N, C-alpha and C positions, 0 to 999 in steps of 0.2 A: 529522341522523346526524352520529351523531363517529365517525372514522376514527382509530386508532394505529398509528402506524412508525418503525420503530430505523432513525435513520438511521446507518450507516457506509462509511466511505470505506479503500482503500489498505492491505485486510488483507496484501497481498502472499505468499500461501503458500506454501508452496516447502517438499521435502522436502530441495532444495541450505542448506548449512551455510555461514553468509555467513562470513567469515572473522574476521570481527574483535566474532564473539559469544561466548562460551565456553558459556553454556547452551544447555543441545538446543533445537536451531526449532522439533522437532518435537512437542517437549512445550510449547514456546512454544505453538503455533501450538492446541492441542488447549486446551488453557488459556484461552488468550481465548474460544474458543468454546465453549468450554461454562460462562464468565460470561456471554456475550455470549445462549445462552438462558434463562440465567436470569432476567438481564435484561430480552428479552422476554417471559417469561412473567409474571414477578412487575406489568410495569406494560403485563400484557396488551394485547399487540400485533397486527392487525390483519395484517400483514406488516414484512415485512426490506427499506427498499430499500438499494445497494447503490452506491454512486457509481464505483467503478469499480477496477486491479489489483486483480482479486478475488485473479489467481494472478496468483507472478511470470514465469509465461509462461507464453505460449499456446496451448503442449502441458506441464499439469499433470498431473504423476503421479498416479496409483494413490490413493498416502496420503493425495494433497494433494483433491483430488475427495473421496476418504471422508469426510474433513475435513468440508467445507462438507454432503456429502446425509447425516450424522450429523444436523450443525443443523435442516438443513431437518425432517425430520423430527421432529423435539424441538418444533421450532416450529409452521410454517408456511410461506407464501408468501413465493416471495421473490423480488428485482425487483433488475437485473445494467445497472445502464450502465457493457459496455466498454470498459475505459482504452487505454493504446495496451500494455502488457505484456499485456489478457488476449488483443490483435488480432496478428495475422501481421503479417513484418517489413515495412514501407513506413505501417503504419498502419493503413489504411486500412478503419472500422466495414463495410465494405460485404461484406470480407471476413470478416466472424469468424460465417458461418455455414458457413466449412471447422472453424472447430476442434472439438479432441476436445469442449468442455466445453459446446457449441452443442447438437452430438449429442446429450448428455448434460439439456439442459433439455430437446428435444421430446422425450425417450422417460420426459420428469418432470414429471409435475402441476401441483407448484407451484413453476415456474422458471419467472420471466417474462422477457424483455429489455424494456428499455424503449427501440422503436422509432419507436412514435410518439405522438401528446400522449393522456392520458387526462382526463375529461373524470368530475366527480363532480357532478350538481345545482348549483350556481353554482360551482362547485371546475374549474381546469384542473392539469395540471398537463405543463412541456413537458418531454423530453431532449432536451438536444445533444451531440451523438454531440461522439468525440473531435477533436479537430482543428488539425493543430501552426501555424495560421496565421487566423489571424480577427481584426477588429475588434475594437473597444469600446462598439460602438449595437446592444442586445439590447431594441431594440423590439419590442416581442408583443403585436399587434393580438389583442385578446384581449374577447369582450362577456362574459366571466367576472368575478363579483366576486372572487376572490381568483387567482394568477396564481402559479406555485412551478415556477421555472424547476428542472432537477437539471444537469450538466455533469460534465465530468472535461476542464478543460481550465488551460493555465499560468496559472494567476490568481491571485493573493495579496495580503497586506497590506501589506509590506513594500519593497514596487516592486523586490523583483527579477525580476518577471517585468512581466502586465500587472496593473498594482496597481488593488485597486478604485474605487480614489479619482477612476482616469481611465476606469471604464464609466459610462454613461449604462441607464440601461435604465427599463423600466418596468411591472417584475414588482415583485413585494413582496417575497417570497421568492428568494435570488437562493448556490439550494447548491452547494457548492462541493467540491471534491476534486485531489487531482494532486500540488500543492504539499509534503500532507507536514503542514505546519506549522498547528494553527490559528488560524482566528480565528474573533470574533464582530460584527461590526458594520451599522450602520445609516446608509446614506449615505443622504440625498434621499429618507425613505418607505422605499425597500429594502434588507434588509437579508440582509448576504450571509454565510454562516458556512460553516462547516470545522471539526468536527469534530477533524482532526489523521488521520495516519494509524496504523493496528489497531496496528500489525508494524512495529517499529522492525529494520526490517535495516541503517544505516548510523549512524558514530560521531558526527555531528552531529546527529541526530534520541534521542538518549537524555537529553538533557532536556526531550522528550515526553512525559508523560501518557497512558496509551490511555482516548479517551472517546469517545462514540456519544451523536447524540442520538433527542431524544424525541419525536416533533411527534404531535400534536392536530390535524386537524380536522374543523372543523363545515362540512359540507358543507350544508346550507343559511340557515346564516346566515355563513360564507364566512369565518370566521375562522380563525385558527391560530393556538398555545401550541408553543412551543419551548421544551426544556429543556438543557440535560446532562449527561452523566452519567459515570461515573468507574468505571473495571471493575476499580481493587483488586488487578488482579495482581500479580505478583511484580516486586519493582527486574530492569529489566536488561540483564545482565550483558556491562560490555564490557573487550575489551581492554585495555592501555593505550598509547599512540599510541608505537613505538621513536623513542627519543634518530636526529639526524641526525647521522652520524658524517662525523669529521675526516678524509676521505682521505690527505689530502698527511702525516698525521703521525703516523696509528695505526696501532699497531702488528701489524699482521695475520700474525704469525706466531704468538702468542699464539693466536688463535685456530685455525691450521691445524690445533698442537700437539693441543688440548681435544676439536679433531673428530674427529679419528688414536685420541686417547687412548678418548671415549665411543662409538665406534664397533658392538663389539663388544658394546655397555650397554646402548644403546639402538636405539630405530625407527630405522634410519641411513637410510631417505628423509627422515623427517621433519622432523632435523638438516642435510639436506646439502642439500632443498627453505631452510629460512629461514634458512640462509647466502646463500645461492645468492638468494636477492629481496633479501639487508642489505649485501650485495654488490656486485649484478651493474650495478651502472654507475660502481664504483671502482676495483676493484684486479684488473687486468689474470693477475697469476699464483694469484688465490686462484680467480678467478670458471672458470677453464680446472680451475683442482682440485677446484672442485664440479661443473661439470660433469660431470667423469671417472667422480668417484662418484655421480652422482647417474646418470651410464649403467652402472652397474656395479648396484649399486641395482634399480635396473630388469629389471637380467638375471636 
């Protein structure tokens, strides 16, 4: 029997606009999941596997949940391995049942949570829940001919966290997430795969091309095929990184004059907030002025 799964990681859906993105994050979320649904149906998938951090916060807003439910309505069964962002403070997976999306899952037929191993003929899928601390041994006792591990752990291919070259494992396919950056490497017969985060919220991630994995499993022959598909979504629009100010030699008087002249013509709160963030660690006179103006604007 052939089964086909769409594997996606780290969408971080939220209506909260990231400060370093210029495009509308709600529209970005909607566009990404429309494209996901198209790929799912075009590839004739049986289910979606999400490797964690479906939401940016364990208390997702209604708009974010709607995006997921609309996607499920257009596709089919949706499996989630809760990531640290999907969990209440402390990151203990046992408390996922207290979250809003857990309740939604209980009330929705097509949402499943990766809690226990899944056996499909000669294939076994094992989830490993989020942990802040873990070892480098992933020896999974199993009589299955093909073992797939799906995880949400700080594992990468760059050595910033636990490097895949330091891991000892018996599994055939080691599905990763959480670290956002993609990799696809085979080490000692085990394939380590992370398609990379779906939605980029931070500037360092702007070089990532949004991708998903399509995993085709023959449950009788106990074989699999994995390919990566690009979403083809529009280029993310990030703010330029502001230049550092030499506070000792910078003349803040012009900045104060400009702010006073613009106060009647512009969104005062926005102007003052930006100026405050720019100078809060530099000139005390400017800090005092901006704090006073912010207070007046809020009133």
